[in-house]
C-alpha positions as CSV (number, residue, x, y, z in Angstrom):
1,M,53.2,-47.9,-20.9
2,S,56.9,-49.4,-21.8
3,S,58.4,-51.9,-19.4
4,R,60.9,-49.3,-18.7
5,K,58.5,-46.7,-17.3
6,R,56.3,-49.7,-15.5
7,K,59.6,-50.5,-13.5
8,R,60.2,-47.0,-12.4
9,S,56.5,-47.0,-11.5
10,S,56.8,-49.7,-9.5
11,V,59.8,-47.9,-7.4
12,S,58.9,-45.3,-6.5
13,K,56.1,-46.6,-4.6
14,R,56.9,-46.6,-1.0
15,H,57.1,-49.1,1.2
16,K,58.5,-50.0,4.7
17,P,61.9,-48.9,5.7
18,D,65.1,-51.1,5.4
19,S,64.9,-52.6,9.3
20,T,68.3,-53.6,10.5
21,I,69.4,-49.9,9.4
22,L,66.8,-49.1,12.0
23,I,67.8,-51.5,14.6
24,F,71.3,-50.8,14.3
25,C,70.4,-46.9,14.9
26,I,68.6,-47.8,18.1
27,V,70.9,-50.1,19.2
28,M,74.0,-48.1,18.8
29,A,72.2,-44.8,20.3
30,I,71.3,-46.7,23.5
31,F,74.9,-48.2,23.9
32,G,76.5,-44.8,23.4
33,A,74.6,-43.1,26.0
34,I,75.3,-45.9,28.4
35,M,79.1,-45.1,27.5
36,I,78.9,-41.7,27.8
37,F,77.0,-42.0,31.1
38,D,79.9,-44.6,32.2
39,A,82.8,-42.6,30.7
40,S,81.4,-39.4,32.5
41,V,80.9,-39.6,35.7
42,Y,84.0,-38.6,37.1
43,I,83.7,-35.0,35.4
44,A,80.2,-35.1,36.1
45,N,80.6,-35.4,40.0
46,K,82.9,-32.7,40.0
47,E,82.5,-28.8,40.0
48,P,80.5,-27.1,38.3
49,F,77.8,-29.9,37.6
50,N,78.1,-31.9,40.6
51,N,75.6,-34.7,39.0
52,Q,76.7,-37.9,37.8
53,F,73.6,-37.7,35.2
54,H,74.6,-34.4,33.7
55,F,76.6,-35.4,30.6
56,L,74.1,-38.4,30.4
57,N,70.5,-36.2,30.6
58,Q,72.2,-33.9,27.7
59,Q,72.7,-36.7,25.5
60,L,69.5,-38.4,26.0
61,V,67.7,-34.0,25.2
62,W,70.0,-34.5,21.9
63,L,69.1,-37.5,21.1
64,L,65.5,-37.2,21.5
65,F,65.5,-33.8,19.6
66,G,67.5,-35.9,16.7
67,S,64.8,-38.3,16.4
68,A,62.4,-36.0,16.1
69,I,64.0,-34.0,13.0
70,G,65.3,-37.4,12.1
71,F,61.5,-38.6,11.7
72,L,60.6,-35.7,9.8
73,A,63.4,-36.2,7.2
74,Y,62.3,-39.5,7.3
75,I,58.5,-38.9,6.3
76,I,59.1,-36.9,3.9
77,D,60.0,-37.2,0.2
78,Y,64.1,-36.9,0.3
79,K,63.7,-35.8,-3.6
80,K,61.5,-32.4,-2.0
81,I,64.6,-32.8,0.9
82,L,66.7,-32.3,-2.2
83,K,65.1,-29.5,-3.9
84,Y,66.1,-27.1,-1.1
85,S,69.8,-28.4,-1.1
86,F,71.4,-25.2,-2.3
87,P,70.0,-23.3,0.1
88,I,70.8,-25.3,3.5
89,L,74.2,-25.6,2.2
90,L,73.9,-21.4,2.0
91,F,72.7,-21.2,5.2
92,I,75.5,-23.9,6.4
93,I,78.1,-21.3,4.8
94,L,76.7,-18.4,6.4
95,L,76.9,-20.7,9.8
96,L,80.6,-21.0,9.3
97,V,81.2,-17.3,8.2
98,L,79.6,-15.9,11.6
99,V,81.1,-18.9,13.9
100,L,84.5,-17.6,13.0
101,I,83.4,-14.1,13.8
102,F,81.2,-14.7,17.4
103,G,82.1,-18.3,18.1
104,K,83.2,-18.9,21.5
105,E,86.8,-19.9,21.4
106,V,88.3,-23.0,22.9
107,N,91.8,-24.1,22.9
108,G,92.1,-21.8,20.2
109,A,89.8,-23.5,17.7
110,K,86.3,-20.9,17.1
111,R,83.9,-23.7,15.9
112,W,81.1,-23.1,18.5
113,F,78.3,-21.1,19.1
114,S,77.3,-20.3,22.5
115,L,73.5,-19.3,23.1
116,G,73.2,-18.8,27.0
117,Q,71.9,-21.9,28.8
118,I,71.0,-23.8,25.1
119,P,73.9,-26.3,24.1
120,Q,76.7,-25.5,21.9
121,I,76.2,-25.4,18.4
122,Q,78.8,-26.8,15.9
123,P,77.9,-25.9,11.9
124,A,80.9,-28.0,10.9
125,E,78.7,-31.1,12.1
126,F,75.7,-30.0,10.0
127,A,78.2,-28.8,7.1
128,K,78.7,-32.6,6.0
129,L,75.3,-33.2,5.7
130,A,74.9,-30.3,4.0
131,I,77.5,-31.3,1.6
132,I,76.2,-34.6,1.0
133,L,72.5,-33.1,0.2
134,Y,73.7,-30.4,-2.3
135,L,76.2,-33.2,-3.7
136,S,73.1,-35.8,-4.4
137,S,71.1,-33.0,-6.6
138,W,74.3,-31.3,-8.1
139,L,75.8,-34.9,-9.5
140,S,72.6,-36.5,-10.3
141,K,71.6,-33.5,-12.8
142,R,74.4,-34.3,-14.7
143,E,76.1,-37.2,-16.7
144,Y,79.8,-37.6,-16.5
145,S,79.8,-39.9,-19.6
146,F,82.8,-38.8,-22.3
147,N,84.9,-40.5,-24.8
148,T,88.2,-39.2,-24.2
149,L,90.3,-37.0,-22.1
150,K,90.4,-34.2,-23.5
151,E,86.7,-34.2,-23.8
152,A,86.6,-35.0,-20.0
153,F,88.4,-31.9,-19.6
154,K,86.5,-29.5,-21.5
155,K,83.1,-30.7,-21.1
156,G,83.0,-31.8,-17.4
157,F,85.8,-30.1,-15.8
158,L,85.4,-26.6,-17.3
159,R,82.4,-26.4,-17.5
160,N,81.2,-28.4,-14.4
161,F,83.9,-29.6,-12.3
162,S,85.5,-26.2,-11.8
163,S,82.3,-25.0,-10.0
164,L,81.9,-28.2,-8.0
165,I,85.7,-27.6,-6.6
166,A,84.7,-23.3,-5.8
167,I,81.9,-24.3,-3.6
168,L,83.9,-27.6,-1.7
169,G,86.6,-24.9,-1.8
170,I,84.9,-22.3,0.0
171,V,83.5,-24.8,3.3
172,I,86.8,-26.6,3.6
173,L,88.2,-23.5,3.7
174,L,86.4,-22.1,6.2
175,I,86.6,-25.1,8.3
176,L,90.3,-25.0,8.2
177,L,90.2,-21.6,9.0
178,Q,88.2,-22.7,12.5
179,P,90.6,-24.9,12.3
180,D,89.1,-28.2,12.0
181,L,91.3,-30.2,9.9
182,G,89.4,-33.8,10.5
183,T,86.1,-32.3,9.5
184,V,87.8,-31.4,6.5
185,L,88.7,-34.7,6.0
186,I,85.9,-36.3,5.9
187,I,84.2,-33.9,3.8
188,F,86.7,-34.3,1.1
189,A,86.5,-38.0,1.2
190,T,83.0,-38.2,1.0
191,G,82.7,-35.6,-1.8
192,F,85.4,-37.2,-3.4
193,L,83.7,-40.6,-3.5
194,M,80.3,-39.4,-4.1
195,F,82.0,-38.0,-7.2
196,F,84.3,-40.8,-8.4
197,G,80.5,-43.1,-8.0
198,S,79.0,-40.4,-10.2
199,G,80.1,-41.6,-13.6
200,K,81.2,-45.4,-14.8
201,D,83.7,-44.1,-17.6
202,N,87.8,-44.5,-17.5
203,A,88.0,-40.6,-18.6
204,H,86.1,-39.7,-15.3
205,T,87.8,-42.2,-13.1
206,L,91.6,-41.1,-14.5
207,G,90.0,-37.5,-13.8
208,S,88.5,-38.4,-10.3
209,L,92.2,-40.2,-9.2
210,A,93.6,-37.0,-10.6
211,V,91.9,-34.4,-8.3
212,A,92.8,-37.5,-5.3
213,L,96.4,-37.2,-6.0
214,L,96.5,-33.3,-6.2
215,A,94.9,-33.5,-2.7
216,I,97.9,-35.0,-0.9
217,P,100.4,-32.1,-1.2
218,V,97.6,-30.0,-0.1
219,F,96.9,-31.8,3.2
220,L,100.2,-32.3,4.0
221,I,100.8,-28.4,3.6
222,T,98.1,-28.2,6.1
223,I,99.8,-30.4,8.8
224,I,103.6,-28.4,8.5
225,I,101.9,-25.2,8.6
226,E,100.4,-26.0,12.1
227,P,102.9,-26.8,15.0
228,Y,100.4,-28.8,16.8
229,R,99.9,-30.9,13.9
230,L,103.2,-31.2,13.2
231,E,103.9,-32.6,17.0
232,R,101.1,-34.9,16.7
233,A,102.5,-36.4,13.7
234,K,105.9,-36.6,14.9
235,T,104.6,-38.2,17.8
236,Y,102.8,-40.9,15.4
237,I,106.0,-41.7,13.5
238,D,107.7,-42.4,16.3
239,L,105.4,-45.0,17.6
240,V,105.0,-46.3,14.4
241,L,108.9,-46.7,14.0
242,K,110.1,-46.9,17.5
243,G,107.2,-49.4,19.3
244,K,107.0,-46.6,22.0
245,V,105.5,-43.2,22.5
246,T,108.1,-40.6,22.3
247,D,107.2,-37.3,25.2
248,P,104.4,-38.8,26.8
249,R,104.0,-35.9,29.4
250,G,103.7,-33.8,26.3
251,T,102.3,-34.4,22.8
252,G,102.4,-38.4,23.4
253,Y,100.7,-37.8,26.4
254,Q,96.9,-38.8,25.6
255,I,98.4,-41.8,22.9
256,Q,100.1,-43.2,25.9
257,Q,96.9,-42.7,28.1
258,I,94.8,-44.7,25.4
259,L,97.3,-47.4,24.8
260,I,97.7,-48.2,28.9
261,G,94.2,-48.1,29.0
262,I,93.6,-50.7,26.3
263,G,96.3,-52.6,27.2
264,S,95.1,-53.3,30.6
265,G,91.7,-54.4,29.2
266,G,93.3,-57.4,27.6
267,F,90.9,-59.5,25.9
268,W,88.0,-59.5,28.0
269,G,88.4,-56.3,29.5
270,K,88.0,-54.9,33.2
271,G,84.4,-54.7,32.9
272,F,81.6,-52.3,32.5
273,G,82.3,-49.2,34.9
274,Q,85.8,-50.2,35.7
275,S,87.5,-47.8,33.5
276,R,90.3,-46.1,35.0
277,Q,91.5,-43.7,32.5
278,R,88.2,-42.1,32.9
279,F,89.2,-40.4,36.2
280,G,90.9,-38.0,34.6
281,Y,94.0,-39.6,32.7
282,L,92.6,-39.0,29.2
283,V,93.0,-35.0,28.5
284,E,90.0,-32.8,29.7
285,V,86.4,-34.4,28.4
286,T,87.7,-36.8,25.7
287,A,86.8,-39.9,27.8
288,F,83.0,-39.4,26.9
289,T,83.9,-37.4,23.4
290,D,86.8,-38.7,21.3
291,S,88.4,-41.3,22.9
292,T,85.1,-43.0,24.1
293,F,86.2,-46.2,21.9
294,A,89.4,-46.4,23.9
295,I,87.2,-47.1,27.1
296,V,85.0,-49.6,25.7
297,L,88.4,-51.1,24.6
298,E,89.5,-51.0,28.6
299,E,86.4,-52.0,29.7
300,L,85.0,-54.6,27.0
301,G,88.4,-55.7,26.2
302,F,89.2,-56.9,22.0
303,W,86.0,-58.8,22.0
304,G,83.9,-55.6,22.8
305,G,86.0,-53.4,20.5
306,S,85.9,-56.0,17.5
307,L,81.9,-56.2,17.9
308,L,81.7,-52.6,17.5
309,V,83.9,-53.0,14.5
310,M,81.8,-55.8,13.3
311,A,78.6,-53.7,13.6
312,W,80.2,-50.8,11.8
313,M,81.0,-52.8,9.0
314,F,77.6,-54.6,8.7
315,F,76.2,-51.1,8.3
316,L,78.4,-50.2,5.9
317,W,77.1,-53.4,3.8
318,R,73.7,-52.7,4.9
319,G,74.0,-48.8,3.5
320,F,75.8,-50.4,0.2
321,R,72.8,-52.6,-0.6
322,I,70.2,-49.7,-0.1
323,F,72.9,-47.8,-2.7
324,E,72.4,-50.9,-4.7
325,K,68.8,-51.2,-5.0
326,I,67.4,-48.1,-5.5
327,Q,67.4,-46.9,-9.2
328,E,67.0,-42.8,-8.9
329,K,70.6,-41.2,-9.7
330,E,69.9,-39.1,-6.9
331,G,68.7,-41.3,-4.0
332,Q,71.6,-43.6,-4.9
333,L,74.4,-40.2,-4.3
334,L,72.1,-39.6,-1.3
335,A,72.3,-43.2,0.1
336,L,76.6,-43.4,-0.9
337,G,77.1,-40.2,1.1
338,I,75.5,-40.9,4.1
339,V,76.9,-44.3,4.2
340,I,80.4,-43.0,3.5
341,W,81.0,-40.2,5.4
342,L,79.6,-42.5,9.2
343,T,81.4,-45.2,8.1
344,T,84.5,-43.1,7.1
345,Q,84.2,-41.2,10.1
346,A,83.8,-44.0,12.6
347,F,86.7,-45.7,11.2
348,L,88.7,-43.3,11.7
349,N,88.2,-42.4,15.2
350,M,88.8,-45.7,16.1
351,A,91.9,-46.4,13.9
352,S,93.2,-43.0,15.5
353,N,92.3,-44.8,19.5
354,V,94.7,-47.9,18.8
355,G,97.3,-45.9,17.3
356,I,96.4,-47.1,13.6
357,I,96.8,-43.5,12.7
358,P,97.4,-40.0,14.4
359,L,94.7,-38.7,16.6
360,T,92.2,-36.8,15.6
361,G,89.7,-34.9,16.8
362,I,86.8,-36.6,14.7
363,P,83.5,-37.9,17.0
364,L,82.8,-41.4,16.8
365,P,79.0,-41.4,15.9
366,F,76.5,-42.0,18.6
367,L,79.6,-42.9,21.1
368,S,80.5,-39.2,21.3
369,Y,79.3,-36.7,23.6
370,G,78.3,-33.7,21.9
371,G,75.0,-32.0,20.6
372,S,75.8,-31.3,16.5
373,S,77.1,-34.6,15.6
374,T,74.5,-36.7,17.6
375,I,71.6,-34.6,16.0
376,V,73.2,-34.3,12.7
377,T,73.5,-38.2,13.1
378,L,70.6,-39.0,13.4
379,I,69.5,-36.6,10.9
380,A,71.3,-38.9,8.7
381,F,69.7,-42.0,9.4
382,G,66.0,-40.5,8.7
383,L,67.3,-39.9,5.4
384,L,68.8,-42.9,4.9
385,L,65.8,-45.0,6.4
386,N,63.6,-43.2,3.6
387,V,65.6,-43.8,0.8
388,S,65.6,-47.2,1.5
389,S,61.6,-47.3,1.2
390,Y,61.9,-46.3,-2.3
391,T,64.3,-49.2,-2.8
392,E,63.0,-51.7,-5.9
393,V,61.1,-54.7,-4.4
């Protein structure tokens, strides 16, 4: 037996998963549930809920359900799961079509299925993971190593990359029609970086960067054609250039209330359960969905928010360690996709809550209330733990 075969054999033997990733997942799930309860008490005590534990109870159900599916995603060999990545993606595409037809419309957006008393389902959240599974399988079967740009264009773009763009384009278009630009950004960033990481030569690198540059004007067009996105962008630009929020009773209301809460929290925070902004000042239910990080900063202060940021940086580091130590290419890409997706989503949410970027509807993993987001995040952690149990030891 050759040394290469011996090495692959030792790598494929399963061992215990990365315990630090598991601990991170458990701690964040518990902390997230606590913060969701804290931030939702005011709304939960009102009609029609009249139960301060309403949203906490729902979140716990989703955590248990997501943990069960995540456990299955861990115990089944990830390579077997990847064999069904294309049917999974087709099923998600079907759901994205159906939600545009039969979905429940909320504030002008059709993103959710509402099945009686069953919690709402958001197919776009599952599309993130479906794309990662598909790309991990698809890219691992193709070698992107070309001597010239001409060869890369003929063999890479025309034969392979164009079909990849078509698949991504269908998913992105369906999500844009909902509309949900935040999810589109996450999917594009994850898909692009996975493709970028699948090749090593200069032609592949230049081709990847060219795609990124072409995406910029497309992104700008999607902002300009939607009035509410354009107004939100103008509010952000005014905040950056003038140092204050314009139109604080209109498009600038939400960021104004967020900044008031963060400013009052200071370095040490007001203390757990002492947030004022959760009492209906933040728009609708965003105190425990899109803006939970702002409540963290208000109650736990700069130090609490910094610990949360550092926790996600730690996850990013551990995730890349798994990426470096796994030998199979599909395992590398799967780990890379999951880590890029979750950390990008986390940092974009936190950045928007402190005014670094415009406000988005991107949820913060574990800390944002929501069934689809919670379940798909736990499935992703199950898969990442799965991959980590096949790393080189």
